[in-house]
N, C-alpha and C positions, 0 to 999 in steps of 0.2 A: 700164694704168699700169705703167711699168717699175719693176722693183725695183732698189734700190740695192744695191751689194755690201755684204755683212755684215748685211743686213736680211732678215727673213722677213715676207712679206706674209701676214697671217692670213686675209684674205678672198680669196685667190687660189683660183680654183676647182680648180686642179690641185695645190695645195700643201697638205699636212696642217697642221693647226693646231699652232703651236709648243707644246711641253711645258714647263711650268715646271721649273726646276732642282730636283732633290730636296734637301730641307733636313733635316739631322739635328738632332733636338731631344731634349734630356734634361735632367733636373735636374742641377745642378752636381755633386752628390756621386756620381753614377753613372758608372762607367768605360765607355768605348766598347767594345762587343763586337760580334761578328758576329751581329746580331739582326735581326729583321724590319725592313724598310725602311719609313719613313713618307714619303709624298709629301704635301707641304703647299703647295697653291696659295695665292697671296697672298690671293685673295678667298674662300677656303673654310676651314673648320675642319680640323685635321689628321685624316687618315683612315688607318686601318691595314687593309691588305688581308691577310686571314688565309687561307692555303690550307686546303682541307678540303672536305667534301661539300657544305656550303652556301655557303662563301665569302662569308658575310655581312659587310658592312663594319662595322667598329667605329668609332664616332665618339668621338674623344677630346675631353674638355672642354678649352677653351682655358685656358691658364695665364697667369700674369702675368709669366712670364720674358721677358726682353728678346729680341726677335727676333734670329735669327742671320742675318747677311748673308753671302751667298756672295761671295767675292772673285773677280771675273772675271779670267780670264787672257787674254793677247793671243795670238790664234791667227793663223796665217799666212793671208794673203788667199787666199780660194778662187778657183778659176777663175771666169772671167766666165760668168755665167748659172747658176752653181751656188748652191745654198742654203747659207747660213752655218751652221756647226756650233753646237750648243747649248753654252753656256758650262759649264764644269766647276765642281764644288764640292769643298770639302774634306770629308774623311771625317766623317760625323756622329757625335755622341756618343750612346751608348745611353741610354734612359730606361726607367723602370718604369711600367707602365700595368696597373692591375687585377691585380697580382701577376705580370706577365710582363715579361721583359726585351725591350725594343723598340728596334730600331736600323734605319737606312736606309742601307745601303752605297751608295756613289756608283756602283758598277758595276752595280747591279741595280735594277729597278723592280718586282720581284715581292716581295710580303710573305710571310714565314714566321713561325710561332709555335711555342713549345715550353714546356710547364708547368715550373715550378720543382719539383724533386723534394725533398720534405721527409723521406723515409724509405723503407725497403724496402716493396714492394707487399704482402708477406705479413703485415705488421703489420695493415694495414687488413682483409685477408681474415679473419685470426684474430678480430679485434674483431667482424666481422660474424657469424661463426659463434657466438661467445659470446652475442651479443645474440639471435640466432635461438633458441639453446638455452634462454635464459632465458624468452623469450616462450612457447615450446612447454611448458616446465616449468610455468610459471604457468597455462597453459591446462589442462594435465592435473591439476596439483595443486589448482587452484582454491581457494586459501585463503579466499576470500570466500564459499564455498559450504559448507553443512553436510555432514557425512559421510553416507555411504549407510546406510540402515536395516539393522540386523543381521537375519539370516535363519536359518531352521532352528533356532529355539529349542526345546529339549526339556528335560524334567525327568527326572532319574534319580538313583539312589543315595539314595533317600529313607529316612529313619528316623522314629522316633516324635517327634523334635524338630527335624529338619533336612531340607532339600531341596537337591539339587545341580542347577544349571542349566548348560547348555552351548549354544553357538550357533556359527554360521559367520561368520567375518569376510568383509567385502566388499573385493575388490581394487580396485574402481573408486572414483573420487571422492576427496575430501579424506581424508588419513590420520587415523585415530582416535587421539585422545589418551586418552580415558577412556570406559569403558562404565558407564552408570548402570542399575541394576537396580530395577525398580518392582514392588512387591507391593501389590495391591489399589489401584493408582493412586497410591501414594506411594513415594518413594524409600526402598529398603531397604538400599542399599549401592552400592559402585562398585569397579571393578578397572581396572588400567592397560589401555591399548589393545592391548598385546601379549598379554593374557590373555583367553581366551574361555570361562572357567568361573567360576561363583560358587556358594558354599555359604551358604545362608540358615539360620541356626541359631536356637535358642530358640523354636521354634514349639510350639503346643499340639497334642497328639495328636488326630487326628480332625478338625482344623480344615480349612476349605476356603479356598483362595486363588487369585488370578489373577496371573500374572507376565508382564512384558514387559521388553525390553531396549532402551535408547536409546544411540546412539553420539554422542559429543560431542568437539568440539575447541574449546577456549576457550569462548566464549559461544554457539557454533554447535552446535545439537542436531539430530539426525535425528528423524524421526517414530518413534514407538514400534513395536516389532515386533508381529507378530500375537500376541494374548494366549494364554497357555498356562494352562489350569486345572489345579490340583494339589490333591489331597486328601492330607493328611499321614496316614500310617498310624497306626492306633490299636490296639495289641495287646490281645487279649482276655485275661481272667483264665484261669487254668489250674487243673488238678487239683481240679475240683469233686467233692466226695464227700459222702455222707450220714453224719453222725456220730451220729445218734440219731433216734428216732421214738416217738410215742405215737399213740393213735387219732385225734387231731385236729391233729397237727403233725409236722413233720420238722425236724431240725437239720442245717444244711449248713455246710460249710467249703470254702475255695478259696484259691488263691495269687494274689497280685497279678500284673498283666501284667509280663512280663520286658522289660528294655531300654527302660524308659519311666519318666517321673516318676510318683510315687504318685498314683493317682486321688483325687479328692475325694469321690466317692460310687460306689455300686454299685446297679445295678438288677437285681432278681430277677424272672424271668419264669417263670410257671407255665402250661404248655400254651400258650405263645406270647403270653400277656398279662402286662403288668407288674403285679405285685401289691405289691411292697415296694421302698422306697428306703432304702438302708442307708448310713450314714455310714462312711467308711473309718477303721479304727482307726489310732492313732498308730504302733503297732508290732505286729508279729506277724501271724498269719493271720486274715483276716476271717472271721467266722461270722455266721449268721443263722438264726433259728427261724421257719419258716413256719407260721402259725396258721390256724385255720378250715378245716381239711381234713377230708375224710371218712375215717372209720376204715377201715382195711384197704384203702385205695385207692392206686393208683399214679399218679404225676404226672410229666410231663416238665418238668424244671427247668433253666433256664439263667441265667447271670449276665453282665452287661455292666458295663464300667468307664466312669465319667463324669469328665471333667476340666472345671474351670471355664473358660469361654470357648466352650462349646458342643461340645466333642469327646466323642463317644460311640463306644465300640468295638463291634464286632460281638459278638453273643452267643457265649458259650463253647460248647463241646461239650455236648450235652444229657445230663442224668443222669436215670435212672428212679428217682425217689424214692417210697418206699412207706411209708404210715402204718402204725402198728401196729394189729393187730386189737383191737377193744374187749375189755375183760375179759369173762370168761364170764358174770359177773353182769349184763352188759348185754344178754345174749342174750334174744330174745323167745321165750317158750314158747308154741308154737301148733301145734295139730293139729285144725283146725276140721273137716276132712273125715274124721277118725277115724284112729286108729293102733292097731295090734295091740300089746297089752301082755302081756308074758310074766311069769308068776308062778311062784315056787317057794317052797313052804311050809317054813319053818325051825323053827317051833314051833307046837304045836296041842294043844288038848284036845278037838278035834272028831273024831268018828268018820269024818266025810266028808273032812275036810282033814287028812290025816295028814302027818307030817313027810316032806319029800322029794318030796311030790307036786308036779308041774308042770303048768301049763295056760296057756292064753291067753284073753284077752277083749278086746273092742274098746272103746276109750275115745275121747272127743272132748275136746279142750282148746281153749277159746275165750277169747282175751284180752278183758279188759274195756276196753281202749283201742285206738285206731286204729293206733298204731305204737309201737315200742320195747317195752321190758319193762314188764309190769304184772301185776296179779292175773289169775287165770285161773279160769274156770268149768269144772269137771270133771263129766262125765256118764259113768257106766259101772256095772259090776256086779262081783261077786267070787264066782264060783261055777265049779266045774270043768265043769259041763255048759253053762255059758253061758246058762242060763235062770234065773239067780238074780234076785232083786229088784233093779231098778236103783236107783241112788242119785245124788244131785247134791250137790256141795259146792263151796265157793269156796276156791281155793288162794291164800293170801296170800303175796305175793313178799317175800322177804328176801334180797336179792342174787341169788345163783344158786339159792337153795332156796325151794321153794314148799310151804306146809303148810296143810292144811284138815281140819276135823272136822265130822262130821254124825252123825245117828242114822238107822239103817236096819235093816230086818229081814233079817238075813243068816242067822242061826242059828234053830233051832227046839228046843222041849223037849216030847218026847212028842207031836209033831204040832202043837204049838202054836207060833205065830210068836213070836219074841223080838225085841225092839227092842234092837239092839246099838249100841254106840258105834264109829263107823268113823273112823279117822284115816289120812290119806294124806300122805306126804312125798315130794316129787320134787326132785332136784338135777340141774341142767343140766350135762352133761359136755362137749359140743362144740357149736359153732355154725358157721354158714357165712355168707360175704358174698354179695351186698352188703347184705342187710337184716339180717344177723346173727341168723338164725333158728336156734334150738336144733335140732340134728340128732340128738343122742343124750342121753338122760337116764336116771337110775337113781333108785331110791327103795324105799319100802316101804309096805305096807298092813297095818293091824292092826284087828282088831275085838275088842271085849271084850263078852262076853255076861254079863248080870247073873245072880245067883241067882234061879232061877225055881221057883215052887211049881206043880207040874203037877196037883195035886189027887189025891185018892184015896191020899194018903200017899206020892206020888211028888214028887220035886223034881229040879231040874237045877242043879248047882253053877255058880258063876261061872267064867269061863275067858277065855283070850286066845289068839287065833290070829294068827300073824305070817307074812307072806310077803314075800320080796323081789321087787321088780319092776324091769323095765327095758324100754326101748322105743327104737327108732331109725328113721331115715329116714321121718318122718311124711309122709303125703300130705295136702296142704293144698288 
């Protein structure tokens, strides 16, 4: 089929299909600019060809604006057999599509796009950096997490009433707002997060406690630190002295502990055993008399301070306290195995026992009781040759003096025995511990002979002989 001049045969095998004329479309209020061109076939929706890596077509939604009709112009007739030229159109007006200025120049069938610039690029970059910094800060700071647990808690600088705690702050985790100090599981105080020491005061000397530290920020608390056991120092009493003594007791005095509150009580320890509980005096130096001790004995004495609440100090330095010796009157006179007694005649009417004569004889002294001082049975004689008639008498105790009287044949009258009255007096001079046995004693012995008729016109007048006696270091 032959084509008429000015016509394009679309189905001719050698002739390309005719292109529709480009149509410029834009809302009435947008000015025409050199923007991407839109080709709008009559039978299709408007299409924007966007150059770029993907070159994906963007389909614009149809609008209700009136179609724009291109006004054809009259072209010169083409030569015979040549295809007619496509009609030309007026310059299209630009329009806005999804934030872009879009236009279709009549001289181009290629689409181009360009974003509208709303500000410098560095504004967006700075905003991104700020946001990233905030995110990183939140992750590091973690305000929704509790602070890290304090570490390296130690106690130092303790006194009789206070303890100082110190610990190491943790650099990681949520910043600490407050440190809470626990004593025996209960809160004892707090310090700001910038402080890593705490002094707990008002404690009882000698008391025992367990401390821990908790880090806190708002309502968020860390776990408690490792527990730290602490024993508050309890000063001991000082200047323990012996102020007096008797055979059964000693009197002690001491000074209260220094740098501590006054104790409520004191404990007295004798040879390591508590024997007395002493109330603390309201003022002055405390004293105490220890009773029930053995005479002439030495004891190791110490004193401890006691505070209400369970605090007890260590014992003081030991004092060697010694009870007084018993009075000499309490000595036990005993020489059961015999003792050599020395005699010296001081007055006499005897021809055998002249004044100044000295000699010795053996006596035995046997107490009538099992222990302590008591009466004594004396057995002995009184004769320079030592072969005089023995006698026995009971010495009755009166303090340190023992006296006894008996009748014995000591003298003679013209060969006849005479029954004399013998009196012995002994006084204890010294004694020794631990049993307080008399070690030296003195006294006298006298015998009085009566007037004696010897018969045959002979008689012997009455008379008295006295000798002082002494003895020491008896063998028992």
